[in-house]
Backbone as a chain_set.jsonl record, in Angstrom:
{"seq": "MTEPNLIKKRNARFQKYLHDAVEHFRRGEDDPGMKEFLSSMEELETLVMLDQNSEDPRIDFDQLLPMVRGLYFYMQNQDITGITDLLEYTLIPLSQEWFEGRED", "coords": {"N": [[82.099, -116.112, 74.648], [80.759, -113.062, 73.633], [77.532, -112.269, 72.24], [77.49, -110.212, 70.109], [80.234, -110.317, 69.409], [80.501, -112.958, 68.562], [78.823, -112.955, 66.315], [80.2, -111.087, 64.782], [82.616, -112.457, 64.359], [81.695, -114.731, 62.947], [80.641, -113.438, 60.715], [82.966, -112.385, 59.578], [84.21, -114.744, 58.777], [82.299, -115.635, 56.96], [82.461, -113.555, 55.039], [85.083, -114.016, 54.122], [84.829, -116.571, 52.924], [83.028, -115.892, 50.859], [84.515, -113.996, 49.333], [86.709, -115.598, 48.624], [85.418, -117.564, 47.091], [84.484, -116.026, 44.916], [86.958, -115.174, 43.863], [88.104, -117.664, 43.062], [86.163, -118.562, 41.195], [86.328, -116.498, 39.268], [88.843, -116.998, 38.238], [88.386, -119.28, 36.89], [88.384, -121.596, 38.316], [86.425, -123.765, 39.115], [85.749, -125.974, 40.853], [87.151, -125.553, 43.433], [86.028, -123.059, 43.873], [83.293, -123.619, 44.094], [83.325, -125.127, 46.415], [84.079, -123.174, 48.326], [81.921, -121.446, 47.976], [79.739, -123.054, 48.828], [80.482, -123.38, 51.484], [80.232, -120.743, 52.287], [77.473, -120.446, 52.147], [76.645, -122.138, 54.193], [77.693, -120.722, 56.357], [76.182, -118.406, 56.076], [73.653, -119.363, 56.733], [74.031, -119.929, 59.461], [74.655, -117.346, 60.35], [72.233, -115.997, 59.835], [70.533, -117.293, 61.641], [71.795, -116.642, 64.111], [71.654, -113.844, 63.97], [68.871, -113.307, 63.833], [68.101, -114.122, 66.311], [69.261, -112.294, 67.92], [69.534, -109.27, 69.917], [69.525, -107.085, 68.317], [68.64, -107.409, 65.394], [69.96, -107.512, 62.083], [69.872, -108.452, 59.47], [68.14, -108.12, 56.51], [65.353, -109.526, 55.334], [63.824, -108.906, 53.129], [65.678, -108.121, 51.316], [67.441, -110.263, 51.285], [66.018, -112.642, 50.506], [65.201, -112.394, 47.678], [67.758, -112.429, 46.548], [68.69, -114.979, 47.267], [66.87, -116.518, 45.84], [67.705, -115.835, 43.274], [70.294, -116.955, 43.297], [69.593, -119.656, 43.468], [68.291, -119.986, 40.981], [70.482, -119.53, 39.221], [72.117, -121.639, 40.009], [70.556, -123.869, 39.296], [70.729, -123.637, 36.542], [73.37, -124.026, 36.156], [75.079, -121.816, 36.012], [77.854, -120.37, 36.435], [79.001, -117.858, 36.127], [76.798, -116.173, 36.587], [76.276, -116.81, 39.287], [78.67, -115.939, 40.437], [78.67, -113.175, 39.81], [76.379, -112.393, 41.234], [77.163, -112.953, 43.857], [79.411, -111.244, 44.121], [78.504, -108.639, 43.429], [76.085, -108.267, 44.707], [75.482, -109.907, 47.105], [77.856, -109.679, 48.714], [78.158, -106.79, 49.054], [75.628, -106.302, 50.339], [75.752, -107.903, 52.666], [77.925, -106.751, 53.953], [76.885, -104.245, 54.476], [74.778, -104.903, 56.243], [76.09, -105.675, 58.596], [77.839, -103.67, 59.147], [79.35, -101.467, 61.351], [78.461, -102.787, 63.586], [78.369, -103.138, 67.021], [80.958, -104.14, 69.309]], "CA": [[82.135, -115.044, 73.662], [79.495, -112.342, 73.618], [76.755, -112.403, 71.006], [78.01, -109.383, 69.01], [81.547, -110.815, 68.989], [80.27, -114.188, 67.811], [78.286, -112.561, 65.009], [81.295, -110.434, 64.059], [83.552, -113.51, 63.955], [81.051, -115.538, 61.896], [80.537, -112.604, 59.523], [84.304, -112.33, 58.972], [84.396, -116.034, 58.103], [81.37, -115.592, 55.821], [83.057, -112.668, 54.042], [86.248, -114.692, 53.549], [84.338, -117.605, 52.001], [82.467, -115.222, 49.682], [85.6, -113.433, 48.52], [87.48, -116.713, 48.069], [84.604, -118.172, 46.031], [84.53, -115.125, 43.759], [88.306, -115.249, 43.274], [88.246, -118.946, 42.355], [85.288, -118.571, 40.021], [86.858, -115.568, 38.266], [90.023, -117.632, 37.636], [87.966, -120.502, 36.211], [88.602, -122.721, 39.232], [85.052, -124.001, 39.554], [85.628, -126.889, 41.996], [87.417, -124.871, 44.71], [85.06, -121.969, 44.021], [82.034, -124.186, 44.584], [83.546, -125.504, 47.815], [84.011, -121.938, 49.113], [80.542, -120.965, 47.881], [78.895, -123.865, 49.715], [80.857, -123.018, 52.86], [79.638, -119.427, 52.58], [76.038, -120.629, 52.369], [76.506, -122.687, 55.544], [77.918, -119.602, 57.277], [75.02, -117.52, 55.985], [72.583, -119.987, 57.516], [74.358, -119.703, 60.868], [74.522, -115.912, 60.611], [70.805, -115.657, 59.871], [70.008, -117.785, 62.91], [72.341, -115.807, 65.195], [71.149, -112.482, 63.829], [67.448, -113.24, 64.152], [67.947, -114.34, 67.753], [69.986, -111.249, 68.632], [68.742, -108.122, 70.37], [69.547, -106.069, 67.26], [68.766, -108.095, 64.102], [70.391, -106.637, 61.001], [69.642, -109.031, 58.144], [66.866, -107.722, 55.913], [64.864, -110.628, 54.503], [63.327, -108.358, 51.861], [66.839, -108.078, 50.434], [68.079, -111.577, 51.238], [65.265, -113.68, 49.799], [65.351, -112.327, 46.214], [69.116, -112.824, 46.21], [68.746, -116.435, 47.389], [66.14, -117.039, 44.676], [68.604, -115.666, 42.133], [71.331, -117.986, 43.392], [68.957, -120.932, 43.141], [68.098, -119.979, 39.534], [71.784, -119.712, 38.572], [72.594, -122.991, 40.299], [69.795, -124.796, 38.449], [71.215, -123.492, 35.177], [74.821, -124.208, 36.207], [75.61, -120.549, 35.521], [78.874, -119.937, 37.386], [79.162, -116.409, 35.987], [75.672, -115.568, 37.297], [76.512, -116.988, 40.723], [79.792, -115.075, 40.804], [78.215, -111.778, 39.771], [75.444, -112.168, 42.335], [77.948, -112.899, 45.094], [80.3, -110.084, 44.158], [77.843, -107.334, 43.283], [74.87, -108.165, 45.513], [75.558, -110.463, 48.459], [78.954, -109.097, 49.49], [77.793, -105.448, 49.555], [74.511, -106.375, 51.287], [76.182, -108.459, 53.954], [78.77, -105.756, 54.606], [75.969, -103.199, 54.964], [74.019, -105.408, 57.381], [76.873, -105.797, 59.815], [78.695, -102.5, 59.288], [79.116, -100.684, 62.561], [77.952, -103.579, 64.719], [79.183, -102.91, 68.223], [81.595, -105.328, 69.904]], "C": [[80.762, -114.374, 73.638], [78.829, -112.475, 72.249], [77.27, -111.52, 69.869], [79.374, -109.849, 68.507], [81.41, -112.088, 68.165], [79.759, -113.869, 66.411], [79.388, -111.926, 64.167], [82.284, -111.482, 63.528], [82.953, -114.348, 62.819], [80.914, -114.736, 60.603], [81.889, -112.498, 58.817], [84.589, -113.62, 58.208], [83.531, -116.101, 56.845], [81.958, -114.74, 54.691], [84.253, -113.322, 53.356], [85.803, -115.753, 52.55], [83.789, -116.975, 50.724], [83.569, -114.71, 48.759], [86.443, -114.535, 47.874], [86.72, -117.391, 46.929], [84.669, -117.323, 44.767], [85.894, -115.211, 43.074], [88.498, -116.535, 42.485], [87.403, -118.969, 41.084], [85.835, -117.675, 38.916], [88.094, -116.131, 37.56], [89.665, -118.921, 36.901], [88.176, -121.759, 37.036], [87.271, -123.069, 39.883], [84.944, -124.903, 40.781], [85.981, -126.217, 43.321], [86.45, -123.711, 44.952], [83.742, -122.47, 44.59], [82.166, -124.607, 46.044], [83.432, -124.274, 48.723], [82.585, -121.376, 49.119], [79.635, -121.737, 48.841], [79.217, -123.594, 51.179], [80.251, -121.664, 53.242], [78.144, -119.55, 52.857], [75.764, -121.249, 53.742], [76.708, -121.586, 56.585], [76.74, -118.636, 57.262], [73.865, -118.071, 56.81], [72.804, -119.75, 59.016], [74.184, -118.232, 61.236], [73.065, -115.487, 60.71], [70.21, -116.082, 61.212], [70.49, -116.913, 64.072], [71.749, -114.401, 65.164], [69.692, -112.384, 64.26], [67.17, -113.484, 65.626], [68.663, -113.274, 68.577], [69.04, -110.125, 69.055], [68.601, -107.071, 69.278], [69.704, -106.745, 65.89], [69.059, -107.11, 62.975], [70.038, -107.158, 59.612], [68.232, -108.708, 57.683], [66.402, -108.814, 54.953], [64.277, -110.144, 53.181], [64.457, -108.217, 50.846], [67.437, -109.469, 50.232], [67.32, -112.571, 50.361], [65.329, -113.579, 48.276], [66.752, -112.755, 45.755], [69.271, -114.34, 46.263], [67.994, -117.085, 46.221], [66.992, -116.943, 43.41], [69.711, -116.71, 42.132], [70.783, -119.349, 43.003], [68.763, -121.057, 41.619], [69.424, -120.25, 38.813], [72.341, -121.107, 38.819], [71.865, -124.026, 39.445], [70.311, -124.8, 37.016], [72.732, -123.653, 35.062], [75.556, -122.995, 35.637], [76.585, -119.98, 36.556], [79.076, -118.423, 37.323], [78.037, -115.678, 36.716], [75.836, -115.649, 38.8], [77.578, -116.001, 41.189], [79.373, -113.609, 40.84], [77.285, -111.464, 40.934], [76.179, -112.085, 43.673], [78.71, -111.583, 45.195], [79.555, -108.758, 44.205], [76.576, -107.169, 44.119], [75.092, -108.646, 46.943], [76.681, -109.844, 49.286], [78.603, -107.688, 49.958], [76.648, -105.464, 50.569], [74.981, -106.841, 52.658], [77.11, -107.497, 54.683], [77.908, -104.642, 55.198], [75.231, -103.659, 56.22], [74.822, -105.354, 58.671], [77.851, -104.655, 60.024], [78.338, -101.761, 60.576], [78.548, -101.468, 63.722], [78.918, -103.431, 65.875], [79.775, -104.223, 68.715], [80.982, -105.644, 71.237]], "O": [[79.732, -115.048, 73.625], [79.481, -112.756, 71.244], [77.473, -112.019, 68.763], [79.645, -109.785, 67.308], [82.124, -112.273, 67.179], [80.219, -114.456, 65.432], [79.494, -112.199, 62.971], [82.731, -111.396, 62.385], [83.638, -114.638, 61.837], [81.055, -115.292, 59.513], [81.947, -112.519, 57.587], [85.148, -113.584, 57.112], [83.978, -116.567, 55.797], [81.953, -115.15, 53.53], [84.418, -113.195, 52.143], [86.342, -115.827, 51.446], [84.053, -117.467, 49.627], [83.553, -114.962, 47.554], [86.844, -114.418, 46.716], [87.317, -117.751, 45.915], [84.884, -117.845, 43.674], [85.973, -115.31, 41.849], [89.0, -116.504, 41.361], [87.887, -119.355, 40.02], [85.808, -118.055, 37.746], [88.364, -115.78, 36.411], [90.543, -119.583, 36.35], [88.147, -122.868, 36.501], [87.015, -122.723, 41.037], [84.132, -124.633, 41.666], [85.19, -126.294, 44.262], [86.097, -123.417, 46.094], [83.145, -121.831, 45.458], [81.223, -124.459, 46.822], [82.772, -124.322, 49.761], [82.106, -120.89, 50.144], [78.854, -121.137, 49.58], [78.319, -123.58, 52.021], [79.812, -121.467, 54.375], [77.609, -118.838, 53.707], [74.764, -120.922, 54.381], [75.982, -121.523, 57.577], [76.345, -118.11, 58.302], [73.181, -117.322, 57.507], [71.869, -119.413, 59.743], [73.64, -117.905, 62.291], [72.708, -114.697, 61.584], [69.473, -115.322, 61.84], [69.695, -116.496, 64.915], [71.391, -113.843, 66.2], [69.326, -111.459, 64.985], [66.119, -113.094, 66.135], [68.67, -113.345, 69.806], [67.898, -110.05, 68.603], [67.673, -106.262, 69.303], [70.773, -106.669, 65.285], [68.487, -106.021, 62.917], [69.918, -106.371, 58.673], [67.256, -108.987, 58.379], [66.987, -109.002, 53.886], [64.238, -110.902, 52.212], [64.207, -108.196, 49.641], [67.884, -109.807, 49.136], [67.931, -113.27, 49.553], [65.498, -114.609, 47.623], [66.904, -113.369, 44.699], [69.916, -114.925, 45.392], [68.443, -118.096, 45.68], [66.997, -117.853, 42.581], [70.03, -117.283, 41.091], [71.438, -120.107, 42.288], [69.039, -122.108, 41.04], [69.489, -121.087, 37.913], [72.968, -121.691, 37.936], [72.486, -124.955, 38.928], [70.327, -125.839, 36.357], [73.306, -123.441, 33.994], [76.52, -123.13, 34.884], [76.196, -119.212, 37.436], [79.296, -117.781, 38.35], [78.284, -114.676, 37.388], [75.571, -114.681, 39.513], [77.411, -115.317, 42.199], [79.686, -112.891, 41.789], [77.386, -110.403, 41.549], [75.855, -111.25, 44.517], [78.662, -110.898, 46.216], [79.941, -107.853, 44.946], [76.048, -106.063, 44.232], [74.912, -107.88, 47.89], [76.47, -109.517, 50.454], [78.733, -107.399, 51.147], [76.686, -104.724, 51.553], [74.646, -106.242, 53.679], [77.085, -107.434, 55.912], [78.179, -104.157, 56.297], [75.075, -102.883, 57.163], [74.282, -105.019, 59.725], [78.618, -104.671, 60.986], [77.171, -101.474, 60.843], [78.187, -100.883, 64.743], [80.13, -103.581, 65.719], [79.173, -105.286, 68.558], [81.386, -106.607, 71.889]]}, "num_chains": 1, "name": "protein.A"}
């Protein structure tokens, strides 16, 4: 599989985990939501590694790092609503922007 295709496939999986986490959290299903959230963070780690080693890196660390700090803060405070809002209104749009238009 070519590098852009691999990144595209991993990003699709990442997006699915994010959307599933948000859906579960919004329905009050914290345990399955947390499982999807943690899976999304594992995918994000893989995506960052693949992206930074690619010929055309797209992930902007100036945007990513403050968001990760926010997630850490909400996790420390067990604030599921904060986590959900950050995923839905910050991470999902950012990650879609980063990989929008990536060539196959």
